[in-house]
C-alpha positions as CSV (number, residue, x, y, z in Angstrom):
1,X,33.1,-26.0,-42.5
2,X,29.9,-27.9,-42.5
3,X,31.2,-29.7,-39.5
4,X,32.6,-26.2,-37.8
5,X,29.1,-25.4,-38.2
6,X,27.8,-28.3,-36.0
7,X,30.5,-27.3,-33.5
8,X,29.5,-24.1,-32.9
9,X,25.7,-25.1,-32.7
10,X,27.1,-27.6,-30.2
11,X,28.6,-25.0,-28.1
12,X,25.7,-22.9,-27.9
13,X,23.1,-25.4,-26.8
14,X,25.4,-26.7,-24.2
15,X,26.3,-23.2,-22.8
16,X,22.4,-22.6,-22.9
17,X,21.5,-26.1,-20.8
18,X,24.4,-25.0,-18.5
19,X,23.1,-21.2,-18.2
20,X,19.5,-22.9,-17.3
21,X,20.7,-25.1,-14.9
22,X,22.7,-22.5,-13.5
23,X,19.3,-20.4,-13.0
24,X,17.1,-23.4,-11.7
25,X,20.4,-24.4,-9.0
26,X,21.0,-20.5,-7.8
27,X,17.2,-19.6,-7.9
28,X,17.6,-18.0,-4.5
29,X,19.9,-15.2,-6.1
30,X,18.6,-15.0,-9.6
31,X,14.8,-14.9,-8.6
32,X,15.5,-11.8,-5.9
33,X,17.8,-10.0,-8.7
34,X,15.2,-10.1,-11.6
35,X,12.6,-8.6,-9.7
36,X,14.3,-6.5,-8.1
37,X,15.4,-5.5,-11.9
38,X,11.4,-5.6,-12.6
39,X,10.8,-3.3,-9.7
40,X,13.9,-1.0,-10.7
41,X,12.7,-0.9,-14.4
42,X,9.1,0.2,-13.3
43,X,9.5,3.2,-10.2
44,X,12.9,4.3,-11.7
45,X,10.5,7.5,-13.3
46,X,9.8,7.9,-10.0
47,X,12.7,8.0,-8.2
48,X,14.0,10.2,-11.3
49,X,11.1,13.0,-10.6
50,X,11.7,13.1,-7.1
51,X,15.5,13.4,-6.7
52,X,15.3,16.6,-9.3
53,X,13.6,18.6,-6.4
54,X,14.7,17.1,-3.3
55,X,17.8,15.0,-1.8
56,X,18.5,11.7,-3.6
57,X,18.4,9.6,-0.3
58,X,14.7,11.7,1.0
59,X,13.7,10.6,-2.9
60,X,14.7,6.9,-2.5
61,X,12.9,6.9,0.8
62,X,9.6,8.0,-0.8
63,X,9.7,5.6,-3.8
64,X,10.7,2.5,-1.9
65,X,7.9,3.6,0.2
66,X,5.3,3.4,-2.7
67,X,6.8,0.3,-4.1
68,X,6.2,-1.3,-0.8
69,X,2.7,0.1,-0.3
70,X,1.9,-1.5,-3.9
71,X,2.9,-4.6,-3.0
72,X,1.6,-5.3,0.5
73,X,-1.7,-4.2,-1.3
74,X,-1.6,-7.1,-4.1
75,X,0.1,-9.3,-1.3
76,X,-2.8,-8.6,1.5
77,X,-5.4,-9.4,-1.1
78,X,-5.0,-12.9,-1.6
79,X,-3.5,-13.5,1.8
80,X,-6.7,-12.3,3.3
81,X,-8.7,-14.3,0.5
82,X,-7.0,-17.2,1.1
83,X,-7.4,-16.8,5.2
84,X,-11.4,-16.5,4.6
85,X,-11.7,-19.2,2.1
86,X,-9.3,-21.5,4.9
87,X,-12.2,-20.4,7.7
88,X,-14.9,-21.1,6.0
89,X,-13.8,-24.6,4.6
90,X,-13.1,-25.2,7.8
91,X,-16.3,-24.9,8.9
92,X,-17.9,-26.3,5.6
93,X,-15.6,-29.3,5.2
94,X,-18.6,-31.9,5.8
95,X,-20.0,-30.2,2.3
96,X,-17.6,-31.2,0.1
97,X,-17.6,-35.1,1.8
98,X,-21.0,-35.4,1.2
99,X,-20.9,-34.1,-2.3
100,X,-17.7,-35.9,-3.4
101,X,-19.6,-39.3,-1.8
102,X,-22.9,-38.4,-3.5
103,X,-21.1,-37.8,-6.9
104,X,-18.7,-41.2,-6.4
105,X,-22.0,-43.0,-5.8
106,X,-23.1,-41.9,-8.8
107,X,-20.1,-42.4,-11.0
108,X,-19.4,-46.5,-9.8
109,X,-23.4,-46.7,-10.7
110,X,-22.3,-45.9,-14.3
111,X,-19.2,-47.8,-14.3
112,X,-16.6,-45.1,-13.0
113,X,-14.9,-46.5,-10.0
114,X,-12.9,-43.9,-7.8
115,X,-9.7,-45.4,-6.5
116,X,-9.6,-46.2,-2.7
117,X,-6.5,-43.8,-1.5
118,X,-8.6,-40.8,-3.4
119,X,-11.4,-41.5,-1.4
120,X,-9.4,-41.6,1.8
121,X,-7.5,-38.7,1.4
122,X,-10.7,-36.2,0.8
123,X,-11.1,-35.0,4.3
124,X,-11.0,-32.3,6.4
125,X,-7.2,-32.8,7.5
126,X,-6.2,-33.0,4.0
127,X,-8.0,-29.5,3.0
128,X,-6.6,-27.7,5.5
129,X,-3.0,-29.2,4.6
130,X,-3.6,-27.8,1.2
131,X,-4.2,-24.3,2.2
132,X,-1.7,-24.6,5.1
133,X,0.8,-25.0,1.9
134,X,-0.2,-22.4,0.4
135,X,0.3,-20.4,3.5
136,X,3.8,-21.5,3.5
137,X,4.3,-20.4,0.3
138,X,2.9,-16.9,1.0
139,X,5.7,-17.2,3.5
140,X,8.6,-17.9,1.8
141,X,7.5,-15.0,-1.1
142,X,7.8,-12.5,2.0
143,X,10.8,-13.2,2.8
144,X,12.0,-13.3,-1.3
145,X,10.5,-9.5,-0.9
146,X,12.6,-8.7,1.9
147,X,15.7,-9.6,-0.5
148,X,14.9,-8.1,-3.3
149,X,13.4,-4.4,-1.5
150,X,17.2,-4.2,-0.3
151,X,18.2,-5.1,-3.8
152,X,16.2,-2.5,-5.1
153,X,17.5,0.3,-2.8
154,X,20.9,-0.5,-3.7
155,X,20.2,-0.9,-7.5
156,X,18.2,2.3,-7.5
157,X,21.1,4.3,-6.2
158,X,23.5,2.8,-8.9
159,X,21.1,3.5,-12.0
160,X,22.5,6.9,-13.0
161,X,26.1,5.7,-12.7
162,X,25.5,2.7,-14.4
163,X,23.8,4.8,-17.4
164,X,27.3,6.9,-17.3
165,X,29.7,3.6,-17.4
166,X,27.7,2.5,-20.4
167,X,28.2,6.0,-22.1
168,X,32.2,5.5,-22.0
169,X,33.4,5.5,-25.4
170,X,35.4,2.3,-24.4
171,X,32.5,0.1,-24.3
172,X,31.6,1.7,-27.2
173,X,28.9,0.3,-29.5
174,X,27.3,-2.3,-27.0
175,X,27.2,0.8,-24.6
176,X,24.7,2.5,-26.5
177,X,23.3,-0.8,-27.9
178,X,22.0,-1.8,-23.9
179,X,21.1,1.8,-23.1
180,X,18.7,2.0,-26.1
181,X,17.4,-1.6,-25.0
182,X,17.1,-0.7,-21.7
183,X,14.9,2.4,-22.1
184,X,12.4,0.4,-24.7
185,X,12.2,-2.5,-21.8
186,X,11.5,-0.2,-19.2
187,X,9.0,1.5,-21.0
188,X,7.2,-1.5,-22.1
189,X,7.4,-2.9,-18.8
190,X,5.9,0.0,-17.0
191,X,2.9,0.1,-19.8
192,X,2.6,-3.8,-19.3
193,X,2.0,-3.5,-15.7
194,X,-0.3,-1.2,-15.6
195,X,-2.5,-2.5,-18.4
196,X,-2.1,-5.5,-15.9
197,X,-3.0,-3.8,-12.6
198,X,-6.1,-2.0,-14.9
199,X,-7.6,-5.8,-15.6
200,X,-6.8,-7.1,-12.5
201,X,-8.6,-4.2,-10.5
202,X,-11.5,-4.7,-13.1
203,X,-11.8,-8.5,-13.2
204,X,-11.6,-8.7,-9.3
205,X,-14.5,-6.0,-9.1
206,X,-16.5,-7.9,-11.6
207,X,-15.7,-11.5,-10.2
208,X,-16.6,-10.1,-7.0
209,X,-20.0,-8.6,-8.3
210,X,-21.2,-11.8,-10.2
211,X,-20.3,-14.1,-7.1
212,X,-23.2,-11.8,-4.9
213,X,-25.6,-11.8,-8.1
214,X,-25.1,-16.0,-8.2
215,X,-25.6,-16.1,-4.7
216,X,-22.0,-17.5,-4.2
217,X,-20.6,-17.1,-0.7
218,X,-17.3,-15.7,-0.2
219,X,-17.9,-13.0,-3.0
220,X,-15.4,-10.9,-1.4
221,X,-12.8,-12.7,-1.1
222,X,-12.9,-14.4,-4.6
223,X,-12.8,-11.2,-6.2
224,X,-9.7,-10.0,-3.9
225,X,-8.2,-13.9,-5.4
226,X,-9.0,-13.2,-8.4
227,X,-7.6,-9.1,-8.4
228,X,-4.1,-10.5,-7.2
229,X,-4.1,-14.2,-9.4
230,X,-4.5,-12.0,-13.0
231,X,-1.1,-11.1,-12.6
232,X,-0.5,-14.2,-13.2
233,X,-1.6,-15.0,-17.3
234,X,-3.2,-18.4,-17.7
235,X,-2.3,-20.0,-14.6
236,X,-4.0,-17.4,-12.2
237,X,-7.1,-17.0,-13.9
238,X,-7.7,-20.6,-14.7
239,X,-6.9,-21.0,-10.2
240,X,-8.9,-18.2,-9.7
241,X,-11.8,-20.1,-11.9
242,X,-11.8,-23.4,-11.0
243,X,-11.4,-22.7,-6.8
244,X,-14.8,-21.0,-7.0
245,X,-16.3,-23.5,-9.1
246,X,-15.5,-26.3,-6.9
247,X,-16.8,-24.4,-3.8
248,X,-20.0,-23.7,-6.0
249,X,-20.8,-27.0,-5.8
250,X,-20.6,-27.7,-2.3
251,X,-23.1,-24.5,-1.6
252,X,-25.8,-25.3,-4.0
253,X,-25.2,-29.1,-4.1
254,X,-25.9,-28.8,-8.1
255,X,-23.9,-29.6,-11.2
256,X,-26.0,-27.1,-13.0
257,X,-24.9,-23.8,-11.1
258,X,-21.4,-24.8,-10.3
259,X,-21.8,-25.0,-14.8
260,X,-23.3,-21.8,-14.4
261,X,-20.7,-20.4,-12.1
262,X,-17.9,-21.8,-14.5
263,X,-19.0,-20.6,-17.3
264,X,-19.6,-17.2,-16.0
265,X,-16.0,-16.7,-14.5
266,X,-14.9,-18.0,-17.7
267,X,-16.7,-15.6,-20.0
268,X,-15.5,-13.0,-17.6
269,X,-11.8,-14.1,-17.7
270,X,-12.2,-13.9,-21.8
271,X,-13.9,-10.5,-22.5
272,X,-11.8,-8.6,-19.9
273,X,-8.2,-10.9,-21.2
274,X,-9.2,-11.1,-24.7
275,X,-11.2,-8.1,-25.3
276,X,-10.0,-5.0,-23.2
277,X,-5.7,-6.0,-22.4
278,X,-5.3,-6.0,-26.2
279,X,-6.8,-3.2,-27.0
280,X,-4.7,-1.5,-23.9
281,X,-1.2,-2.8,-24.5
282,X,-2.0,-2.1,-28.4
283,X,0.9,-3.3,-31.2
284,X,4.0,-2.3,-29.3
285,X,3.3,-4.9,-26.4
286,X,1.8,-7.4,-29.1
287,X,3.6,-11.2,-28.2
288,X,3.1,-14.4,-29.6
289,X,0.2,-16.2,-27.0
290,X,2.3,-19.7,-27.3
291,X,5.2,-17.5,-26.5
292,X,3.7,-16.4,-22.9
293,X,2.2,-19.5,-22.5
294,X,5.6,-21.3,-22.9
295,X,7.3,-18.1,-20.6
296,X,4.6,-18.7,-18.4
297,X,4.9,-22.5,-17.9
298,X,8.8,-22.7,-18.3
299,X,9.7,-20.0,-15.7
300,X,7.1,-21.8,-13.4
301,X,9.2,-25.0,-13.7
302,X,12.0,-22.7,-13.4
303,X,11.2,-20.9,-10.1
304,X,8.0,-22.0,-9.2
305,X,5.4,-19.4,-8.1
306,X,7.8,-16.2,-8.7
307,X,8.5,-17.4,-12.0
308,X,4.9,-17.6,-13.3
309,X,4.8,-14.3,-12.6
310,X,7.6,-12.7,-13.7
311,X,7.5,-15.1,-17.0
312,X,6.2,-12.8,-19.3
313,X,8.0,-9.6,-18.6
314,X,11.5,-11.6,-18.8
315,X,10.1,-12.2,-22.5
316,X,9.6,-8.7,-22.9
317,X,13.3,-8.3,-22.4
318,X,14.4,-11.2,-24.3
319,X,12.2,-9.9,-27.0
320,X,13.7,-6.3,-26.8
321,X,17.4,-7.5,-26.3
322,X,17.2,-9.6,-29.3
323,X,15.8,-7.2,-31.8
324,X,18.6,-5.0,-31.0
325,X,21.5,-7.5,-32.6
326,X,21.2,-9.1,-36.1
327,X,22.0,-12.2,-35.5
328,X,18.6,-12.9,-33.1
329,X,16.6,-10.2,-34.7
330,X,14.6,-13.1,-36.4
331,X,13.8,-14.8,-32.7
332,X,12.4,-11.6,-31.3
333,X,10.6,-11.4,-35.0
334,X,9.1,-14.9,-34.1
335,X,8.2,-14.4,-30.4
336,X,6.5,-11.0,-30.8
337,X,3.2,-10.3,-32.4
338,X,4.4,-7.6,-34.3
339,X,5.6,-8.0,-37.9
340,X,7.9,-5.1,-37.3
341,X,9.6,-5.6,-34.2
342,X,12.2,-7.0,-35.7
343,X,13.6,-3.9,-36.9
344,X,15.0,-3.1,-33.8
345,X,13.4,0.7,-33.5
346,X,10.0,0.4,-33.2
Protein backbone atom coordinates (compact mmCIF):
# COMPACT_ATOMS: atom_id res chain seq x y z
CA UNK A 1 0.00 0.00 0.00
CA UNK A 2 2.82 2.40 0.89
CA UNK A 3 4.60 1.64 -2.37
CA UNK A 4 1.43 2.17 -4.35
CA UNK A 5 0.85 5.50 -2.60
CA UNK A 6 4.37 6.66 -3.36
CA UNK A 7 3.98 5.60 -6.96
CA UNK A 8 0.76 7.60 -7.25
CA UNK A 9 2.39 10.70 -5.79
CA UNK A 10 5.37 10.30 -8.11
CA UNK A 11 3.02 9.98 -11.06
CA UNK A 12 1.12 13.13 -10.09
CA UNK A 13 4.33 15.13 -9.63
CA UNK A 14 5.67 13.91 -12.98
CA UNK A 15 2.40 14.81 -14.71
CA UNK A 16 2.41 18.27 -13.11
CA UNK A 17 6.00 18.92 -14.23
CA UNK A 18 5.18 17.83 -17.78
CA UNK A 19 2.08 20.04 -17.89
CA UNK A 20 4.04 23.07 -16.65
CA UNK A 21 6.78 22.39 -19.19
CA UNK A 22 4.14 22.23 -21.93
CA UNK A 23 2.60 25.52 -20.76
CA UNK A 24 6.01 27.17 -20.89
CA UNK A 25 7.15 25.76 -24.24
CA UNK A 26 3.80 26.30 -25.96
CA UNK A 27 3.08 29.69 -24.39
CA UNK A 28 2.34 31.18 -27.81
CA UNK A 29 -0.77 28.97 -27.79
CA UNK A 30 -1.76 28.97 -24.12
CA UNK A 31 -1.23 32.68 -23.33
CA UNK A 32 -3.79 33.92 -25.90
CA UNK A 33 -6.14 31.12 -24.83
CA UNK A 34 -5.90 32.11 -21.16
CA UNK A 35 -6.50 35.78 -21.94
CA UNK A 36 -9.40 34.90 -24.24
CA UNK A 37 -11.09 32.87 -21.51
CA UNK A 38 -10.61 35.77 -19.07
CA UNK A 39 -12.09 38.30 -21.50
CA UNK A 40 -15.04 36.01 -22.29
CA UNK A 41 -15.78 35.65 -18.57
CA UNK A 42 -15.70 39.44 -18.17
CA UNK A 43 -17.81 40.46 -21.17
CA UNK A 44 -20.27 37.57 -21.47
CA UNK A 45 -23.01 39.29 -19.39
CA UNK A 46 -22.94 42.21 -21.86
CA UNK A 47 -23.11 39.83 -24.82
CA UNK A 48 -25.99 37.88 -23.24
CA UNK A 49 -27.95 41.05 -22.44
CA UNK A 50 -27.50 42.52 -25.93
CA UNK A 51 -28.46 39.41 -27.86
CA UNK A 52 -31.80 39.30 -26.07
CA UNK A 53 -32.83 42.49 -27.87
CA UNK A 54 -30.86 42.32 -31.13
CA UNK A 55 -29.34 39.78 -33.55
CA UNK A 56 -26.53 37.67 -32.15
CA UNK A 57 -23.85 38.92 -34.54
CA UNK A 58 -24.75 42.57 -33.94
CA UNK A 59 -24.51 41.97 -30.20
CA UNK A 60 -21.13 40.31 -30.72
CA UNK A 61 -19.87 43.28 -32.73
CA UNK A 62 -20.89 45.75 -30.00
CA UNK A 63 -19.35 43.57 -27.27
CA UNK A 64 -16.05 43.32 -29.14
CA UNK A 65 -16.04 47.06 -29.79
CA UNK A 66 -16.53 47.83 -26.09
CA UNK A 67 -13.78 45.34 -25.22
CA UNK A 68 -11.35 46.88 -27.71
CA UNK A 69 -12.02 50.37 -26.36
CA UNK A 70 -11.32 49.23 -22.79
CA UNK A 71 -8.09 47.44 -23.71
CA UNK A 72 -6.86 50.31 -25.89
CA UNK A 73 -7.52 52.77 -23.06
CA UNK A 74 -5.26 50.81 -20.70
CA UNK A 75 -2.60 50.06 -23.30
CA UNK A 76 -2.54 53.61 -24.64
CA UNK A 77 -2.02 55.07 -21.19
CA UNK A 78 1.19 53.16 -20.57
CA UNK A 79 2.36 53.57 -24.21
CA UNK A 80 1.82 57.33 -24.00
CA UNK A 81 3.50 57.52 -20.62
CA UNK A 82 6.55 55.59 -21.85
CA UNK A 83 6.82 57.74 -25.00
CA UNK A 84 6.76 60.97 -22.98
CA UNK A 85 9.21 59.43 -20.55
CA UNK A 86 11.54 58.39 -23.38
CA UNK A 87 11.55 61.87 -24.92
CA UNK A 88 12.32 63.49 -21.56
CA UNK A 89 15.00 60.90 -20.88
CA UNK A 90 16.73 61.52 -24.19
CA UNK A 91 16.84 65.27 -23.54
CA UNK A 92 17.91 65.03 -19.90
CA UNK A 93 20.09 61.93 -19.76
CA UNK A 94 23.03 64.15 -18.88
CA UNK A 95 21.41 64.80 -15.50
CA UNK A 96 21.50 61.10 -14.69
CA UNK A 97 25.11 60.84 -15.81
CA UNK A 98 26.10 63.77 -13.57
CA UNK A 99 24.21 62.43 -10.56
CA UNK A 100 25.64 58.96 -11.13
CA UNK A 101 29.21 60.29 -11.25
CA UNK A 102 28.70 62.39 -8.11
CA UNK A 103 27.21 59.47 -6.19
CA UNK A 104 29.94 57.11 -7.42
CA UNK A 105 32.64 59.49 -6.18
CA UNK A 106 30.86 59.88 -2.84
CA UNK A 107 30.59 56.10 -2.40
CA UNK A 108 34.23 55.56 -3.36
CA UNK A 109 35.28 58.19 -0.84
CA UNK A 110 33.47 56.15 1.78
CA UNK A 111 35.04 52.85 0.77
CA UNK A 112 32.34 51.52 -1.61
CA UNK A 113 33.77 50.81 -5.09
CA UNK A 114 31.55 50.72 -8.20
CA UNK A 115 32.46 48.23 -10.92
CA UNK A 116 34.02 49.77 -14.02
CA UNK A 117 31.75 48.10 -16.62
CA UNK A 118 28.67 49.41 -14.82
CA UNK A 119 30.04 52.94 -14.96
CA UNK A 120 30.77 52.63 -18.68
CA UNK A 121 27.31 51.19 -19.42
CA UNK A 122 25.39 53.99 -17.73
CA UNK A 123 25.03 56.43 -20.61
CA UNK A 124 22.46 57.87 -22.99
CA UNK A 125 22.62 54.90 -25.36
CA UNK A 126 21.93 52.45 -22.55
CA UNK A 127 18.92 54.42 -21.33
CA UNK A 128 17.48 54.76 -24.84
CA UNK A 129 18.04 51.05 -25.45
CA UNK A 130 16.17 50.27 -22.26
CA UNK A 131 13.13 52.19 -23.48
CA UNK A 132 13.37 50.60 -26.93
CA UNK A 133 13.24 47.20 -25.28
CA UNK A 134 10.13 48.23 -23.36
CA UNK A 135 8.55 49.45 -26.61
CA UNK A 136 9.36 46.12 -28.25
CA UNK A 137 7.56 44.28 -25.48
CA UNK A 138 4.56 46.55 -25.97
CA UNK A 139 4.53 45.62 -29.67
CA UNK A 140 4.58 41.92 -28.80
CA UNK A 141 1.66 42.47 -26.43
CA UNK A 142 -0.23 44.21 -29.25
CA UNK A 143 0.27 41.15 -31.45
CA UNK A 144 -0.94 38.94 -28.62
CA UNK A 145 -4.10 41.01 -28.28
CA UNK A 146 -4.97 40.46 -31.94
CA UNK A 147 -4.94 36.69 -31.45
CA UNK A 148 -6.89 37.09 -28.23
CA UNK A 149 -9.68 39.08 -29.89
CA UNK A 150 -10.07 36.46 -32.62
CA UNK A 151 -10.34 33.77 -29.93
CA UNK A 152 -12.81 35.89 -27.95
CA UNK A 153 -15.00 36.36 -31.02
CA UNK A 154 -15.15 32.61 -31.65
CA UNK A 155 -15.55 31.82 -27.96
CA UNK A 156 -18.48 34.17 -27.41
CA UNK A 157 -20.35 32.46 -30.25
CA UNK A 158 -19.90 29.09 -28.54
CA UNK A 159 -20.69 29.90 -24.90
CA UNK A 160 -24.37 28.91 -25.04
CA UNK A 161 -23.64 25.71 -26.98
CA UNK A 162 -20.97 24.80 -24.43
CA UNK A 163 -23.45 25.35 -21.60
CA UNK A 164 -25.95 23.02 -23.27
CA UNK A 165 -23.30 20.33 -23.67
CA UNK A 166 -22.40 20.58 -19.98
CA UNK A 167 -26.05 19.91 -19.09
CA UNK A 168 -26.24 16.70 -21.11
CA UNK A 169 -26.94 13.58 -19.07
CA UNK A 170 -23.86 11.84 -20.44
CA UNK A 171 -21.47 14.35 -18.81
CA UNK A 172 -23.06 14.38 -15.34
CA UNK A 173 -22.19 14.99 -12.54
CA UNK A 174 -18.97 16.57 -13.84
CA UNK A 175 -20.86 18.81 -16.25
CA UNK A 176 -22.97 20.37 -13.50
CA UNK A 177 -19.89 20.89 -11.31
CA UNK A 178 -18.00 22.61 -14.14
CA UNK A 179 -21.00 24.79 -14.98
CA UNK A 180 -21.40 25.86 -11.34
CA UNK A 181 -17.66 26.54 -11.02
CA UNK A 182 -17.67 28.57 -14.26
CA UNK A 183 -20.59 30.67 -13.02
CA UNK A 184 -18.85 31.43 -9.75
CA UNK A 185 -15.49 32.08 -11.44
CA UNK A 186 -17.08 34.52 -13.88
CA UNK A 187 -18.74 36.46 -11.06
CA UNK A 188 -15.50 36.61 -9.06
CA UNK A 189 -13.37 37.63 -12.03
CA UNK A 190 -15.77 40.44 -12.93
CA UNK A 191 -15.74 41.71 -9.37
CA UNK A 192 -11.96 41.41 -9.17
CA UNK A 193 -11.41 43.37 -12.39
CA UNK A 194 -14.01 46.01 -11.45
CA UNK A 195 -12.29 46.63 -8.12
CA UNK A 196 -8.86 46.54 -9.76
CA UNK A 197 -9.96 49.09 -12.35
CA UNK A 198 -11.36 51.43 -9.70
CA UNK A 199 -8.16 51.11 -7.66
CA UNK A 200 -6.04 51.72 -10.77
CA UNK A 201 -7.96 54.86 -11.71
CA UNK A 202 -7.74 56.13 -8.13
CA UNK A 203 -4.01 55.32 -7.95
CA UNK A 204 -3.27 57.11 -11.22
CA UNK A 205 -5.24 60.17 -10.16
CA UNK A 206 -3.61 60.43 -6.73
CA UNK A 207 -0.11 59.84 -8.16
CA UNK A 208 -0.71 62.63 -10.70
CA UNK A 209 -1.86 65.02 -7.93
CA UNK A 210 1.09 64.07 -5.72
CA UNK A 211 3.60 64.51 -8.55
CA UNK A 212 2.24 67.98 -9.33
CA UNK A 213 2.28 68.88 -5.64
CA UNK A 214 5.97 68.01 -5.18
CA UNK A 215 6.91 69.58 -8.54
CA UNK A 216 7.95 66.33 -10.20
CA UNK A 217 8.16 66.68 -13.98
CA UNK A 218 5.94 64.50 -16.24
CA UNK A 219 3.23 64.30 -13.59
CA UNK A 220 0.57 63.18 -16.09
CA UNK A 221 2.86 60.47 -17.47
CA UNK A 222 3.57 59.12 -13.99
CA UNK A 223 -0.16 59.02 -13.30
CA UNK A 224 -0.87 57.15 -16.56
CA UNK A 225 1.91 54.63 -15.90
CA UNK A 226 0.74 54.08 -12.32
CA UNK A 227 -2.82 53.52 -13.58
CA UNK A 228 -1.79 50.87 -16.11
CA UNK A 229 0.80 49.06 -13.96
CA UNK A 230 -1.57 48.83 -11.00
CA UNK A 231 -3.33 45.97 -12.81
CA UNK A 232 -0.26 43.83 -12.03
CA UNK A 233 -0.18 43.13 -8.27
CA UNK A 234 3.08 43.83 -6.42
CA UNK A 235 5.34 44.08 -9.50
CA UNK A 236 3.34 46.88 -11.12
CA UNK A 237 3.21 49.19 -8.08
CA UNK A 238 6.91 48.51 -7.41
CA UNK A 239 7.90 49.65 -10.91
CA UNK A 240 5.49 52.60 -10.75
CA UNK A 241 7.20 53.68 -7.53
CA UNK A 242 10.84 53.01 -8.46
CA UNK A 243 10.92 54.91 -11.75
CA UNK A 244 9.61 58.26 -10.44
CA UNK A 245 12.04 58.00 -7.54
CA UNK A 246 14.97 57.61 -9.93
CA UNK A 247 13.78 60.58 -11.95
CA UNK A 248 13.35 62.63 -8.80
CA UNK A 249 17.03 62.03 -8.05
CA UNK A 250 18.00 63.49 -11.43
CA UNK A 251 15.51 66.35 -11.35
CA UNK A 252 16.02 67.61 -7.81
CA UNK A 253 19.65 66.42 -7.43
CA UNK A 254 18.86 65.79 -3.78
CA UNK A 255 18.50 62.46 -2.05
CA UNK A 256 16.16 64.04 0.53
CA UNK A 257 13.65 64.99 -2.19
CA UNK A 258 13.97 61.55 -3.75
CA UNK A 259 13.27 59.90 -0.39
CA UNK A 260 10.20 62.12 0.07
CA UNK A 261 8.91 61.10 -3.38
CA UNK A 262 9.63 57.44 -2.66
CA UNK A 263 7.84 57.51 0.71
CA UNK A 264 4.88 59.45 -0.70
CA UNK A 265 4.36 57.09 -3.64
CA UNK A 266 4.65 54.01 -1.43
CA UNK A 267 2.18 55.50 1.01
CA UNK A 268 -0.30 56.01 -1.84
CA UNK A 269 0.15 52.42 -3.01
CA UNK A 270 -0.16 51.08 0.53
CA UNK A 271 -3.33 52.98 1.43
CA UNK A 272 -5.14 52.11 -1.79
CA UNK A 273 -3.86 48.53 -2.05
CA UNK A 274 -4.11 47.57 1.62
CA UNK A 275 -7.12 49.61 2.75
CA UNK A 276 -9.52 50.40 -0.09
CA UNK A 277 -9.15 47.29 -2.24
CA UNK A 278 -9.72 44.66 0.50
CA UNK A 279 -12.87 46.49 1.62
CA UNK A 280 -14.21 46.64 -1.92
CA UNK A 281 -13.44 43.03 -2.80
CA UNK A 282 -14.90 41.63 0.43
CA UNK A 283 -14.51 38.15 1.90
CA UNK A 284 -15.70 36.37 -1.26
CA UNK A 285 -12.47 37.30 -3.04
CA UNK A 286 -10.13 36.92 -0.08
CA UNK A 287 -6.92 35.21 -1.22
CA UNK A 288 -3.79 34.43 0.74
CA UNK A 289 -1.25 37.26 0.12
CA UNK A 290 1.50 34.67 -0.20
CA UNK A 291 -0.53 32.84 -2.85
CA UNK A 292 -0.99 36.11 -4.76
CA UNK A 293 2.76 36.89 -4.66
CA UNK A 294 3.62 33.36 -5.72
CA UNK A 295 1.08 33.44 -8.57
CA UNK A 296 2.39 36.76 -9.92
CA UNK A 297 6.06 35.71 -9.84
CA UNK A 298 5.43 32.14 -11.00
CA UNK A 299 3.35 33.12 -14.04
CA UNK A 300 5.80 35.96 -14.77
CA UNK A 301 8.50 33.30 -14.94
CA UNK A 302 6.30 31.10 -17.15
CA UNK A 303 4.84 33.69 -19.52
CA UNK A 304 6.60 37.01 -18.89
CA UNK A 305 4.61 40.24 -18.62
CA UNK A 306 1.29 38.65 -19.75
CA UNK A 307 1.75 36.04 -17.04
CA UNK A 308 2.18 38.71 -14.38
CA UNK A 309 -1.10 40.29 -15.44
CA UNK A 310 -3.12 37.08 -15.58
CA UNK A 311 -1.53 35.28 -12.63
CA UNK A 312 -4.18 36.24 -10.07
CA UNK A 313 -7.16 35.39 -12.35
CA UNK A 314 -5.58 31.95 -12.91
CA UNK A 315 -5.24 31.59 -9.14
CA UNK A 316 -8.93 32.45 -8.68
CA UNK A 317 -9.86 29.76 -11.20
CA UNK A 318 -7.68 27.15 -9.50
CA UNK A 319 -9.16 27.94 -6.09
CA UNK A 320 -12.72 27.71 -7.35
CA UNK A 321 -12.24 24.50 -9.31
CA UNK A 322 -10.33 23.01 -6.40
CA UNK A 323 -13.19 23.85 -4.03
CA UNK A 324 -15.58 21.80 -6.18
CA UNK A 325 -13.60 18.57 -5.76
CA UNK A 326 -13.41 16.96 -2.29
CA UNK A 327 -9.87 15.67 -2.90
CA UNK A 328 -8.49 19.18 -3.58
CA UNK A 329 -10.81 21.24 -1.38
CA UNK A 330 -8.18 21.52 1.33
CA UNK A 331 -5.77 23.13 -1.15
CA UNK A 332 -8.42 25.71 -2.11
CA UNK A 333 -8.95 26.50 1.56
CA UNK A 334 -5.22 27.04 2.13
CA UNK A 335 -4.86 29.29 -0.92
CA UNK A 336 -7.85 31.45 -0.07
CA UNK A 337 -8.12 33.85 2.84
CA UNK A 338 -11.70 32.83 3.57
CA UNK A 339 -12.20 30.02 6.05
CA UNK A 340 -15.48 29.06 4.42
CA UNK A 341 -14.14 28.82 0.89
CA UNK A 342 -13.53 25.14 1.16
CA UNK A 343 -17.18 24.16 1.32
CA UNK A 344 -17.53 24.68 -2.42
CA UNK A 345 -20.71 26.63 -2.03
CA UNK A 346 -19.89 30.02 -0.55
